[in-house]
Biopython code that builds the backbone (N, CA, C, O; Angstrom):
import numpy as np
from Bio.PDB.StructureBuilder import StructureBuilder

atoms = [
    (1, "MET", "N", (0.848, -1.172, 0.000)),
    (1, "MET", "CA", (0.000, 0.000, 0.000)),
    (1, "MET", "C", (0.894, 1.235, 0.000)),
    (1, "MET", "O", (1.761, 1.389, 0.860)),
    (2, "ASN", "N", (0.670, 2.115, -0.978)),
    (2, "ASN", "CA", (1.512, 3.310, -1.061)),
    (2, "ASN", "C", (0.960, 4.428, -0.162)),
    (2, "ASN", "O", (-0.110, 4.299, 0.432)),
    (3, "GLY", "N", (1.712, 5.510, -0.084)),
    (3, "GLY", "CA", (1.357, 6.624, 0.793)),
    (3, "GLY", "C", (0.015, 7.255, 0.456)),
    (3, "GLY", "O", (-0.741, 7.634, 1.351)),
    (4, "SER", "N", (-0.273, 7.367, -0.812)),
    (4, "SER", "CA", (-1.541, 7.950, -1.246)),
    (4, "SER", "C", (-2.724, 7.071, -0.815)),
    (4, "SER", "O", (-3.751, 7.578, -0.363)),
    (5, "GLU", "N", (-2.567, 5.766, -0.960)),
    (5, "GLU", "CA", (-3.624, 4.840, -0.547)),
    (5, "GLU", "C", (-3.822, 4.881, 0.963)),
    (5, "GLU", "O", (-4.948, 4.804, 1.455)),
    (6, "ARG", "N", (-2.718, 5.003, 1.693)),
    (6, "ARG", "CA", (-2.813, 5.095, 3.165)),
    (6, "ARG", "C", (-3.538, 6.370, 3.578)),
    (6, "ARG", "O", (-4.358, 6.341, 4.496)),
    (7, "LYS", "N", (-3.247, 7.495, 2.914)),
    (7, "LYS", "CA", (-3.934, 8.752, 3.215)),
    (7, "LYS", "C", (-5.430, 8.633, 2.943)),
    (7, "LYS", "O", (-6.252, 9.094, 3.735)),
    (8, "THR", "N", (-5.773, 8.015, 1.823)),
    (8, "THR", "CA", (-7.174, 7.836, 1.450)),
    (8, "THR", "C", (-7.901, 6.970, 2.471)),
    (8, "THR", "O", (-9.033, 7.263, 2.856)),
    (9, "LEU", "N", (-7.245, 5.911, 2.902)),
    (9, "LEU", "CA", (-7.809, 5.003, 3.889)),
    (9, "LEU", "C", (-8.058, 5.727, 5.206)),
    (9, "LEU", "O", (-9.119, 5.580, 5.813)),
    (10, "LYS", "N", (-7.086, 6.499, 5.638)),
    (10, "LYS", "CA", (-7.222, 7.251, 6.885)),
    (10, "LYS", "C", (-8.331, 8.293, 6.775)),
    (10, "LYS", "O", (-9.123, 8.458, 7.703)),
    (11, "ALA", "N", (-8.390, 8.985, 5.662)),
    (11, "ALA", "CA", (-9.433, 9.998, 5.450)),
    (11, "ALA", "C", (-10.821, 9.349, 5.494)),
    (11, "ALA", "O", (-11.754, 9.927, 6.052)),
    (12, "ALA", "N", (-10.965, 8.165, 4.917)),
    (12, "ALA", "CA", (-12.248, 7.460, 4.927)),
    (12, "ALA", "C", (-12.653, 7.081, 6.350)),
    (12, "ALA", "O", (-13.820, 7.211, 6.718)),
    (13, "LEU", "N", (-11.702, 6.617, 7.144)),
    (13, "LEU", "CA", (-11.978, 6.266, 8.541)),
    (13, "LEU", "C", (-12.477, 7.491, 9.303)),
    (13, "LEU", "O", (-13.504, 7.433, 9.980)),
    (14, "PHE", "N", (-11.745, 8.598, 9.189)),
    (14, "PHE", "CA", (-12.123, 9.797, 9.933)),
    (14, "PHE", "C", (-13.438, 10.393, 9.433)),
    (14, "PHE", "O", (-14.200, 10.944, 10.228)),
    (15, "ALA", "N", (-13.716, 10.296, 8.143)),
    (15, "ALA", "CA", (-14.989, 10.796, 7.607)),
    (15, "ALA", "C", (-16.161, 9.995, 8.175)),
    (15, "ALA", "O", (-17.188, 10.561, 8.550)),
    (16, "THR", "N", (-15.997, 8.690, 8.231)),
    (16, "THR", "CA", (-17.050, 7.833, 8.784)),
    (16, "THR", "C", (-17.280, 8.146, 10.262)),
    (16, "THR", "O", (-18.421, 8.298, 10.699)),
    (17, "LEU", "N", (-16.207, 8.241, 11.017)),
    (17, "LEU", "CA", (-16.341, 8.554, 12.441)),
    (17, "LEU", "C", (-16.907, 9.952, 12.657)),
    (17, "LEU", "O", (-17.720, 10.166, 13.556)),
    (18, "ARG", "N", (-16.476, 10.901, 11.833)),
    (18, "ARG", "CA", (-16.983, 12.275, 11.947)),
    (18, "ARG", "C", (-18.496, 12.286, 11.799)),
    (18, "ARG", "O", (-19.192, 12.933, 12.581)),
    (19, "ASP", "N", (-19.006, 11.580, 10.809)),
    (19, "ASP", "CA", (-20.447, 11.530, 10.590)),
    (19, "ASP", "C", (-21.176, 10.959, 11.806)),
    (19, "ASP", "O", (-22.253, 11.434, 12.166)),
    (20, "GLN", "N", (-20.598, 9.953, 12.429)),
    (20, "GLN", "CA", (-21.227, 9.335, 13.596)),
    (20, "GLN", "C", (-21.084, 10.198, 14.846)),
    (20, "GLN", "O", (-22.041, 10.351, 15.606)),
    (21, "LEU", "N", (-19.897, 10.762, 15.063)),
    (21, "LEU", "CA", (-19.642, 11.504, 16.301)),
    (21, "LEU", "C", (-20.216, 12.916, 16.295)),
    (21, "LEU", "O", (-20.445, 13.485, 17.362)),
    (22, "ASN", "N", (-20.452, 13.495, 15.119)),
    (22, "ASN", "CA", (-21.092, 14.809, 15.063)),
    (22, "ASN", "C", (-22.446, 14.775, 15.764)),
    (22, "ASN", "O", (-22.828, 15.735, 16.432)),
    (23, "GLY", "N", (-23.163, 13.679, 15.612)),
    (23, "GLY", "CA", (-24.460, 13.513, 16.262)),
    (23, "GLY", "C", (-24.371, 13.479, 17.774)),
    (23, "GLY", "O", (-25.364, 13.710, 18.463)),
    (24, "GLU", "N", (-23.197, 13.196, 18.288)),
    (24, "GLU", "CA", (-22.968, 13.175, 19.737)),
    (24, "GLU", "C", (-22.355, 14.485, 20.237)),
    (24, "GLU", "O", (-22.024, 14.619, 21.415)),
    (25, "GLY", "N", (-22.209, 15.444, 19.326)),
    (25, "GLY", "CA", (-21.677, 16.748, 19.714)),
    (25, "GLY", "C", (-20.176, 16.909, 19.559)),
    (25, "GLY", "O", (-19.626, 17.934, 19.962)),
    (26, "PHE", "N", (-19.499, 15.924, 18.987)),
    (26, "PHE", "CA", (-18.055, 16.008, 18.779)),
    (26, "PHE", "C", (-17.742, 16.685, 17.452)),
    (26, "PHE", "O", (-18.456, 16.494, 16.468)),
    (27, "LYS", "N", (-16.693, 17.464, 17.428)),
    (27, "LYS", "CA", (-16.200, 18.101, 16.206)),
    (27, "LYS", "C", (-14.805, 17.567, 15.926)),
    (27, "LYS", "O", (-13.998, 17.412, 16.842)),
    (28, "LEU", "N", (-14.523, 17.288, 14.670)),
    (28, "LEU", "CA", (-13.220, 16.758, 14.271)),
    (28, "LEU", "C", (-12.189, 17.876, 14.170)),
    (28, "LEU", "O", (-12.419, 18.889, 13.510)),
    (29, "LYS", "N", (-11.049, 17.681, 14.832)),
    (29, "LYS", "CA", (-9.860, 18.508, 14.638)),
    (29, "LYS", "C", (-8.897, 17.637, 13.844)),
    (29, "LYS", "O", (-8.067, 16.926, 14.411)),
    (30, "ALA", "N", (-9.021, 17.705, 12.531)),
    (30, "ALA", "CA", (-8.310, 16.777, 11.648)),
    (30, "ALA", "C", (-6.799, 16.857, 11.797)),
    (30, "ALA", "O", (-6.121, 15.832, 11.726)),
    (31, "ALA", "N", (-6.262, 18.043, 12.001)),
    (31, "ALA", "CA", (-4.809, 18.193, 12.119)),
    (31, "ALA", "C", (-4.257, 17.445, 13.330)),
    (31, "ALA", "O", (-3.070, 17.123, 13.371)),
    (32, "ARG", "N", (-5.104, 17.170, 14.306)),
    (32, "ARG", "CA", (-4.671, 16.484, 15.528)),
    (32, "ARG", "C", (-5.237, 15.072, 15.640)),
    (32, "ARG", "O", (-5.008, 14.393, 16.641)),
    (33, "ASP", "N", (-5.979, 14.619, 14.615)),
    (33, "ASP", "CA", (-6.621, 13.301, 14.650)),
    (33, "ASP", "C", (-7.456, 13.137, 15.922)),
    (33, "ASP", "O", (-7.441, 12.087, 16.563)),
    (34, "THR", "N", (-8.182, 14.200, 16.269)),
    (34, "THR", "CA", (-8.914, 14.252, 17.531)),
    (34, "THR", "C", (-10.330, 14.760, 17.314)),
    (34, "THR", "O", (-10.571, 15.660, 16.510)),
    (35, "PHE", "N", (-11.259, 14.164, 18.045)),
    (35, "PHE", "CA", (-12.631, 14.642, 18.099)),
    (35, "PHE", "C", (-12.830, 15.312, 19.454)),
    (35, "PHE", "O", (-12.449, 14.755, 20.484)),
    (36, "VAL", "N", (-13.427, 16.510, 19.460)),
    (36, "VAL", "CA", (-13.578, 17.284, 20.691)),
    (36, "VAL", "C", (-15.044, 17.646, 20.882)),
    (36, "VAL", "O", (-15.723, 18.079, 19.951)),
    (37, "ARG", "N", (-15.521, 17.456, 22.123)),
    (37, "ARG", "CA", (-16.862, 17.900, 22.507)),
    (37, "ARG", "C", (-16.674, 18.916, 23.625)),
    (37, "ARG", "O", (-16.249, 18.571, 24.727)),
    (38, "ALA", "N", (-16.997, 20.173, 23.329)),
    (38, "ALA", "CA", (-16.752, 21.266, 24.266)),
    (38, "ALA", "C", (-17.938, 21.486, 25.198)),
    (38, "ALA", "O", (-19.098, 21.353, 24.810)),
    (39, "HIS", "N", (-17.607, 21.823, 26.426)),
    (39, "HIS", "CA", (-18.575, 22.167, 27.462)),
    (39, "HIS", "C", (-18.097, 23.461, 28.124)),
    (39, "HIS", "O", (-17.019, 23.963, 27.805)),
    (40, "GLU", "N", (-18.879, 23.983, 29.020)),
    (40, "GLU", "CA", (-18.484, 25.182, 29.773)),
    (40, "GLU", "C", (-17.330, 24.827, 30.717)),
    (40, "GLU", "O", (-17.535, 24.146, 31.722)),
    (41, "GLY", "N", (-16.116, 25.291, 30.390)),
    (41, "GLY", "CA", (-14.970, 25.091, 31.262)),
    (41, "GLY", "C", (-14.179, 23.810, 31.059)),
    (41, "GLY", "O", (-13.102, 23.656, 31.635)),
    (42, "TYR", "N", (-14.685, 22.901, 30.263)),
    (42, "TYR", "CA", (-13.932, 21.668, 30.002)),
    (42, "TYR", "C", (-14.333, 21.099, 28.652)),
    (42, "TYR", "O", (-15.330, 21.516, 28.062)),
    (43, "SER", "N", (-13.550, 20.144, 28.167)),
    (43, "SER", "CA", (-13.870, 19.464, 26.917)),
    (43, "SER", "C", (-13.478, 18.000, 27.016)),
    (43, "SER", "O", (-12.557, 17.626, 27.742)),
    (44, "GLU", "N", (-14.208, 17.181, 26.261)),
    (44, "GLU", "CA", (-13.927, 15.753, 26.170)),
    (44, "GLU", "C", (-13.234, 15.509, 24.845)),
    (44, "GLU", "O", (-13.569, 16.130, 23.837)),
    (45, "ARG", "N", (-12.261, 14.599, 24.848)),
    (45, "ARG", "CA", (-11.484, 14.329, 23.643)),
    (45, "ARG", "C", (-11.422, 12.841, 23.364)),
    (45, "ARG", "O", (-11.231, 12.022, 24.264)),
    (46, "PHE", "N", (-11.589, 12.516, 22.093)),
    (46, "PHE", "CA", (-11.433, 11.147, 21.609)),
    (46, "PHE", "C", (-10.401, 11.223, 20.498)),
    (46, "PHE", "O", (-10.646, 11.825, 19.453)),
    (47, "MET", "N", (-9.248, 10.612, 20.727)),
    (47, "MET", "CA", (-8.124, 10.705, 19.799)),
    (47, "MET", "C", (-7.837, 9.330, 19.195)),
    (47, "MET", "O", (-7.982, 8.300, 19.854)),
    (48, "LEU", "N", (-7.436, 9.341, 17.950)),
    (48, "LEU", "CA", (-7.024, 8.109, 17.295)),
    (48, "LEU", "C", (-5.566, 8.262, 16.888)),
    (48, "LEU", "O", (-5.237, 9.058, 16.010)),
    (49, "VAL", "N", (-4.704, 7.499, 17.528)),
    (49, "VAL", "CA", (-3.293, 7.494, 17.168)),
    (49, "VAL", "C", (-3.132, 6.499, 16.037)),
    (49, "VAL", "O", (-3.412, 5.311, 16.198)),
    (50, "CYS", "N", (-2.684, 6.983, 14.897)),
    (50, "CYS", "CA", (-2.558, 6.148, 13.696)),
    (50, "CYS", "C", (-1.103, 5.716, 13.536)),
    (50, "CYS", "O", (-0.227, 6.531, 13.247)),
    (51, "LEU", "N", (-0.866, 4.435, 13.728)),
    (51, "LEU", "CA", (0.475, 3.862, 13.648)),
    (51, "LEU", "C", (0.558, 2.978, 12.411)),
    (51, "LEU", "O", (-0.458, 2.479, 11.927)),
    (52, "ASP", "N", (1.747, 2.789, 11.911)),
    (52, "ASP", "CA", (1.943, 1.969, 10.721)),
    (52, "ASP", "C", (1.573, 0.526, 11.026)),
    (52, "ASP", "O", (2.181, -0.114, 11.883)),
    (53, "GLY", "N", (0.564, 0.019, 10.313)),
    (53, "GLY", "CA", (0.114, -1.355, 10.504)),
    (53, "GLY", "C", (0.622, -2.305, 9.445)),
    (53, "GLY", "O", (0.390, -3.511, 9.534)),
    (54, "LYS", "N", (1.303, -1.794, 8.453)),
    (54, "LYS", "CA", (1.909, -2.558, 7.371)),
    (54, "LYS", "C", (1.006, -3.676, 6.897)),
    (54, "LYS", "O", (1.105, -4.785, 7.421)),
    (55, "PRO", "N", (0.157, -3.451, 5.961)),
    (55, "PRO", "CA", (0.151, -2.370, 4.991)),
    (55, "PRO", "C", (-0.816, -1.240, 5.335)),
    (55, "PRO", "O", (-0.715, -0.169, 4.738)),
    (56, "GLY", "N", (-1.744, -1.427, 6.267)),
    (56, "GLY", "CA", (-2.726, -0.389, 6.582)),
    (56, "GLY", "C", (-2.310, 0.439, 7.781)),
    (56, "GLY", "O", (-1.159, 0.860, 7.895)),
    (57, "TRP", "N", (-3.256, 0.667, 8.667)),
    (57, "TRP", "CA", (-3.010, 1.451, 9.878)),
    (57, "TRP", "C", (-3.306, 0.605, 11.103)),
    (57, "TRP", "O", (-4.210, -0.231, 11.081)),
    (58, "ARG", "N", (-2.561, 0.816, 12.156)),
    (58, "ARG", "CA", (-2.884, 0.286, 13.481)),
    (58, "ARG", "C", (-3.413, 1.489, 14.244)),
    (58, "ARG", "O", (-2.702, 2.478, 14.419)),
    (59, "ILE", "N", (-4.647, 1.409, 14.696)),
    (59, "ILE", "CA", (-5.309, 2.537, 15.328)),
    (59, "ILE", "C", (-5.369, 2.306, 16.829)),
    (59, "ILE", "O", (-5.891, 1.288, 17.284)),
    (60, "GLN", "N", (-4.834, 3.252, 17.604)),
    (60, "GLN", "CA", (-4.899, 3.183, 19.062)),
    (60, "GLN", "C", (-5.846, 4.275, 19.551)),
    (60, "GLN", "O", (-5.503, 5.455, 19.474)),
    (61, "PRO", "N", (-7.025, 3.917, 20.052)),
    (61, "PRO", "CA", (-7.946, 4.931, 20.552)),
    (61, "PRO", "C", (-7.513, 5.441, 21.925)),
    (61, "PRO", "O", (-7.095, 4.666, 22.785)),
    (62, "ASN", "N", (-7.620, 6.748, 22.115)),
    (62, "ASN", "CA", (-7.295, 7.395, 23.387)),
    (62, "ASN", "C", (-8.427, 8.332, 23.765)),
    (62, "ASN", "O", (-9.133, 8.839, 22.893)),
    (63, "VAL", "N", (-8.602, 8.563, 25.043)),
    (63, "VAL", "CA", (-9.610, 9.496, 25.531)),
    (63, "VAL", "C", (-8.939, 10.487, 26.477)),
    (63, "VAL", "O", (-7.891, 10.199, 27.054)),
    (64, "GLY", "N", (-9.550, 11.648, 26.627)),
    (64, "GLY", "CA", (-9.010, 12.640, 27.536)),
    (64, "GLY", "C", (-10.060, 13.674, 27.907)),
    (64, "GLY", "O", (-11.077, 13.832, 27.231)),
    (65, "ILE", "N", (-9.785, 14.364, 28.991)),
    (65, "ILE", "CA", (-10.595, 15.488, 29.455)),
    (65, "ILE", "C", (-9.647, 16.667, 29.619)),
    (65, "ILE", "O", (-8.546, 16.520, 30.149)),
    (66, "ARG", "N", (-10.076, 17.824, 29.166)),
    (66, "ARG", "CA", (-9.298, 19.047, 29.355)),
    (66, "ARG", "C", (-10.132, 19.986, 30.210)),
    (66, "ARG", "O", (-11.253, 20.346, 29.850)),
    (67, "ILE", "N", (-9.569, 20.377, 31.352)),
    (67, "ILE", "CA", (-10.213, 21.331, 32.254)),
    (67, "ILE", "C", (-9.481, 22.656, 32.086)),
    (67, "ILE", "O", (-8.321, 22.795, 32.473)),
    (68, "GLU", "N", (-10.174, 23.618, 31.507)),
    (68, "GLU", "CA", (-9.531, 24.872, 31.091)),
    (68, "GLU", "C", (-8.801, 25.584, 32.226)),
    (68, "GLU", "O", (-7.666, 26.020, 32.036)),
    (69, "ARG", "N", (-9.406, 25.713, 33.375)),
    (69, "ARG", "CA", (-8.758, 26.455, 34.476)),
    (69, "ARG", "C", (-7.484, 25.753, 34.938)),
    (69, "ARG", "O", (-6.490, 26.416, 35.235)),
    (70, "VAL", "N", (-7.500, 24.437, 35.001)),
    (70, "VAL", "CA", (-6.301, 23.681, 35.381)),
    (70, "VAL", "C", (-5.199, 23.922, 34.350)),
    (70, "VAL", "O", (-4.043, 24.128, 34.719)),
    (71, "GLU", "N", (-5.547, 23.897, 33.066)),
    (71, "GLU", "CA", (-4.562, 24.111, 32.008)),
    (71, "GLU", "C", (-4.001, 25.535, 32.026)),
    (71, "GLU", "O", (-2.813, 25.730, 31.767)),
    (72, "GLU", "N", (-4.835, 26.525, 32.326)),
    (72, "GLU", "CA", (-4.348, 27.908, 32.438)),
    (72, "GLU", "C", (-3.274, 28.011, 33.523)),
    (72, "GLU", "O", (-2.228, 28.626, 33.315)),
    (73, "ILE", "N", (-3.538, 27.414, 34.662)),
    (73, "ILE", "CA", (-2.581, 27.443, 35.771)),
    (73, "ILE", "C", (-1.312, 26.679, 35.394)),
    (73, "ILE", "O", (-0.205, 27.184, 35.583)),
    (74, "PHE", "N", (-1.466, 25.475, 34.869)),
    (74, "PHE", "CA", (-0.325, 24.641, 34.503)),
    (74, "PHE", "C", (0.587, 25.329, 33.494)),
    (74, "PHE", "O", (1.809, 25.304, 33.641)),
    (75, "HIS", "N", (0.002, 25.939, 32.477)),
    (75, "HIS", "CA", (0.817, 26.505, 31.402)),
    (75, "HIS", "C", (1.491, 27.826, 31.766)),
    (75, "HIS", "O", (2.260, 28.360, 30.967)),
    (76, "LYS", "N", (1.221, 28.355, 32.943)),
    (76, "LYS", "CA", (1.977, 29.536, 33.406)),
    (76, "LYS", "C", (3.439, 29.166, 33.621)),
    (76, "LYS", "O", (4.317, 30.025, 33.532)),
    (77, "THR", "N", (3.707, 27.892, 33.904)),
    (77, "THR", "CA", (5.083, 27.457, 34.157)),
    (77, "THR", "C", (5.498, 26.240, 33.335)),
    (77, "THR", "O", (6.596, 25.721, 33.534)),
    (78, "SER", "N", (4.652, 25.769, 32.417)),
    (78, "SER", "CA", (4.911, 24.495, 31.730)),
    (78, "SER", "C", (6.094, 24.537, 30.776)),
    (78, "SER", "O", (6.780, 23.530, 30.597)),
    (79, "GLY", "N", (6.340, 25.685, 30.164)),
    (79, "GLY", "CA", (7.384, 25.744, 29.159)),
    (79, "GLY", "C", (6.918, 25.285, 27.783)),
    (79, "GLY", "O", (7.685, 25.357, 26.823)),
    (80, "PHE", "N", (5.675, 24.813, 27.664)),
    (80, "PHE", "CA", (5.133, 24.441, 26.361)),
    (80, "PHE", "C", (5.013, 25.696, 25.508)),
    (80, "PHE", "O", (4.635, 26.758, 26.002)),
    (81, "GLU", "N", (5.334, 25.567, 24.236)),
    (81, "GLU", "CA", (5.132, 26.691, 23.336)),
    (81, "GLU", "C", (3.639, 27.011, 23.300)),
    (81, "GLU", "O", (2.813, 26.099, 23.304)),
    (82, "PRO", "N", (3.284, 28.302, 23.263)),
    (82, "PRO", "CA", (1.864, 28.683, 23.268)),
    (82, "PRO", "C", (1.031, 27.982, 22.193)),
    (82, "PRO", "O", (-0.141, 27.688, 22.427)),
    (83, "LYS", "N", (1.609, 27.709, 21.021)),
    (83, "LYS", "CA", (0.826, 27.075, 19.953)),
    (83, "LYS", "C", (0.411, 25.643, 20.298)),
    (83, "LYS", "O", (-0.511, 25.110, 19.681)),
    (84, "TYR", "N", (1.081, 25.003, 21.282)),
    (84, "TYR", "CA", (0.736, 23.646, 21.677)),
    (84, "TYR", "C", (-0.130, 23.593, 22.929)),
    (84, "TYR", "O", (-0.692, 22.543, 23.242)),
    (85, "GLN", "N", (-0.246, 24.686, 23.638)),
    (85, "GLN", "CA", (-0.929, 24.683, 24.926)),
    (85, "GLN", "C", (-2.415, 24.374, 24.837)),
    (85, "GLN", "O", (-2.967, 23.756, 25.748)),
    (86, "LYS", "N", (-3.068, 24.785, 23.776)),
    (86, "LYS", "CA", (-4.524, 24.604, 23.691)),
    (86, "LYS", "C", (-4.941, 23.165, 23.400)),
    (86, "LYS", "O", (-6.129, 22.854, 23.487)),
    (87, "ASP", "N", (-4.021, 22.290, 23.063)),
    (87, "ASP", "CA", (-4.366, 20.917, 22.718)),
    (87, "ASP", "C", (-4.025, 19.889, 23.791)),
    (87, "ASP", "O", (-4.255, 18.697, 23.586)),
    (88, "THR", "N", (-3.492, 20.311, 24.912)),
    (88, "THR", "CA", (-3.104, 19.338, 25.928)),
    (88, "THR", "C", (-4.310, 18.929, 26.771)),
    (88, "THR", "O", (-5.036, 19.788, 27.271)),
    (89, "PRO", "N", (-4.529, 17.610, 26.934)),
    (89, "PRO", "CA", (-5.589, 17.193, 27.849)),
    (89, "PRO", "C", (-5.080, 17.255, 29.292)),
    (89, "PRO", "O", (-3.882, 17.109, 29.535)),
    (90, "THR", "N", (-5.966, 17.466, 30.222)),
    (90, "THR", "CA", (-5.599, 17.489, 31.636)),
    (90, "THR", "C", (-5.354, 16.069, 32.131)),
    (90, "THR", "O", (-4.424, 15.820, 32.898)),
    (91, "ILE", "N", (-6.180, 15.163, 31.695)),
    (91, "ILE", "CA", (-6.039, 13.755, 32.063)),
    (91, "ILE", "C", (-6.535, 12.913, 30.892)),
    (91, "ILE", "O", (-7.447, 13.314, 30.169)),
    (92, "GLY", "N", (-5.935, 11.760, 30.716)),
    (92, "GLY", "CA", (-6.369, 10.888, 29.633)),
    (92, "GLY", "C", (-5.518, 9.643, 29.570)),
    (92, "GLY", "O", (-4.593, 9.458, 30.361)),
    (93, "GLY", "N", (-5.843, 8.801, 28.628)),
    (93, "GLY", "CA", (-5.062, 7.588, 28.458)),
    (93, "GLY", "C", (-5.569, 6.764, 27.290)),
    (93, "GLY", "O", (-6.595, 7.066, 26.681)),
    (94, "ALA", "N", (-4.825, 5.728, 27.003)),
    (94, "ALA", "CA", (-5.201, 4.796, 25.946)),
    (94, "ALA", "C", (-6.373, 3.948, 26.419)),
    (94, "ALA", "O", (-6.387, 3.485, 27.559)),
    (95, "VAL", "N", (-7.349, 3.745, 25.553)),
    (95, "VAL", "CA", (-8.522, 2.952, 25.905)),
    (95, "VAL", "C", (-8.098, 1.549, 26.338)),
    (95, "VAL", "O", (-8.692, 0.982, 27.256)),
    (96, "GLY", "N", (-7.083, 0.986, 25.692)),
    (96, "GLY", "CA", (-6.587, -0.338, 26.085)),
    (96, "GLY", "C", (-6.097, -0.366, 27.514)),
    (96, "GLY", "O", (-6.322, -1.346, 28.223)),
    (97, "ASN", "N", (-5.428, 0.696, 27.957)),
    (97, "ASN", "CA", (-4.972, 0.764, 29.349)),
    (97, "ASN", "C", (-6.149, 0.822, 30.307)),
    (97, "ASN", "O", (-6.134, 0.196, 31.367)),
    (98, "ILE", "N", (-7.164, 1.577, 29.926)),
    (98, "ILE", "CA", (-8.330, 1.739, 30.796)),
    (98, "ILE", "C", (-9.132, 0.439, 30.857)),
    (98, "ILE", "O", (-9.568, 0.028, 31.932)),
    (99, "GLU", "N", (-9.325, -0.203, 29.711)),
    (99, "GLU", "CA", (-10.145, -1.410, 29.637)),
    (99, "GLU", "C", (-9.402, -2.682, 30.050)),
    (99, "GLU", "O", (-9.951, -3.524, 30.761)),
    (100, "GLU", "N", (-8.170, -2.813, 29.607)),
    (100, "GLU", "CA", (-7.459, -4.077, 29.758)),
    (100, "GLU", "C", (-6.138, -3.981, 30.514)),
    (100, "GLU", "O", (-5.554, -5.007, 30.860)),
    (101, "GLY", "N", (-5.663, -2.780, 30.773)),
    (101, "GLY", "CA", (-4.397, -2.635, 31.477)),
    (101, "GLY", "C", (-3.184, -2.574, 30.575)),
    (101, "GLY", "O", (-2.059, -2.487, 31.067)),
    (102, "ASP", "N", (-3.383, -2.616, 29.256)),
    (102, "ASP", "CA", (-2.259, -2.591, 28.330)),
    (102, "ASP", "C", (-2.748, -1.987, 27.025)),
    (102, "ASP", "O", (-3.699, -2.488, 26.425)),
    (103, "ASN", "N", (-2.092, -0.892, 26.571)),
    (103, "ASN", "CA", (-2.591, -0.236, 25.366)),
    (103, "ASN", "C", (-2.451, -1.095, 24.118)),
    (103, "ASN", "O", (-3.010, -0.752, 23.077)),
    (104, "ARG", "N", (-1.725, -2.195, 24.192)),
    (104, "ARG", "CA", (-1.624, -3.101, 23.048)),
    (104, "ARG", "C", (-2.809, -4.055, 22.998)),
    (104, "ARG", "O", (-2.991, -4.756, 22.003)),
    (105, "ASP", "N", (-3.624, -4.096, 24.060)),
    (105, "ASP", "CA", (-4.732, -5.039, 24.116)),
    (105, "ASP", "C", (-5.926, -4.636, 23.267)),
    (105, "ASP", "O", (-6.779, -5.474, 22.974)),
    (106, "LEU", "N", (-6.005, -3.387, 22.868)),
    (106, "LEU", "CA", (-7.202, -2.936, 22.186)),
    (106, "LEU", "C", (-6.906, -2.177, 20.892)),
    (106, "LEU", "O", (-7.580, -1.191, 20.592)),
    (107, "PRO", "N", (-5.905, -2.622, 20.120)),
    (107, "PRO", "CA", (-5.685, -1.924, 18.853)),
    (107, "PRO", "C", (-6.698, -2.361, 17.810)),
    (107, "PRO", "O", (-7.249, -3.458, 17.885)),
    (108, "CYS", "N", (-6.930, -1.514, 16.862)),
    (108, "CYS", "CA", (-7.785, -1.837, 15.720)),
    (108, "CYS", "C", (-6.920, -1.756, 14.481)),
    (108, "CYS", "O", (-6.114, -0.836, 14.345)),
    (109, "PHE", "N", (-7.078, -2.699, 13.585)),
    (109, "PHE", "CA", (-6.329, -2.656, 12.331)),
    (109, "PHE", "C", (-7.275, -2.253, 11.222)),
    (109, "PHE", "O", (-8.382, -2.779, 11.103)),
    (110, "PHE", "N", (-6.829, -1.325, 10.425)),
    (110, "PHE", "CA", (-7.639, -0.803, 9.346)),
    (110, "PHE", "C", (-6.786, -0.800, 8.100)),
    (110, "PHE", "O", (-5.856, -0.002, 7.980)),
    (111, "GLY", "N", (-7.091, -1.671, 7.189)),
    (111, "GLY", "CA", (-6.276, -1.778, 5.991)),
    (111, "GLY", "C", (-7.022, -2.502, 4.896)),
    (111, "GLY", "O", (-8.227, -2.727, 5.002)),
    (112, "PRO", "N", (-6.318, -2.866, 3.849)),
    (112, "PRO", "CA", (-6.940, -3.446, 2.662)),
    (112, "PRO", "C", (-7.781, -4.684, 2.956)),
    (112, "PRO", "O", (-8.832, -4.879, 2.346)),
    (113, "ALA", "N", (-7.329, -5.515, 3.878)),
    (113, "ALA", "CA", (-8.065, -6.746, 4.158)),
    (113, "ALA", "C", (-9.368, -6.464, 4.875)),
    (113, "ALA", "O", (-10.292, -7.276, 4.819)),
    (114, "LEU", "N", (-9.459, -5.314, 5.557)),
    (114, "LEU", "CA", (-10.631, -4.998, 6.346)),
    (114, "LEU", "C", (-11.486, -3.920, 5.720)),
    (114, "LEU", "O", (-12.616, -3.704, 6.160)),
    (115, "ALA", "N", (-10.987, -3.244, 4.718)),
    (115, "ALA", "CA", (-11.720, -2.111, 4.132)),
    (115, "ALA", "C", (-12.887, -2.591, 3.295)),
    (115, "ALA", "O", (-13.615, -1.777, 2.726)),
]
sb = StructureBuilder()
sb.init_structure("model")
sb.init_model(0)
sb.init_chain("A")
sb.init_seg("    ")
for serial, (resi, resn, name, xyz) in enumerate(atoms, 1):
    if name == "N":
        sb.init_residue(resn, " ", resi, " ")
    sb.init_atom(name, np.array(xyz, "f"), 0.0, 1.0, " ", f" {name:<3s}", serial, name[0])
structure = sb.get_structure()
């Protein structure tokens, strides 16, 4: 699978999820491979880490919560460049760690054999 096919495959995955998650109030931040649902003072995040699955993708789902006031306080001394500060979750983890204790326990493979 070449790079163009991998990009197309990834775009199809995110388009399908976007259609489903929009109904739940999530918005896709494509540049970060993250879906965000904003609330007053905090936001929920569903992230898909896309790893090389040879030939397709190995997808690691992650979840997080961002509490704005906590992040404001933290970033006064964090040293993170300002352009990265708005994307940091306050707490989160790999779904595999939460469900099974190991982030390798819950990967999803998305590639030619499964498409």
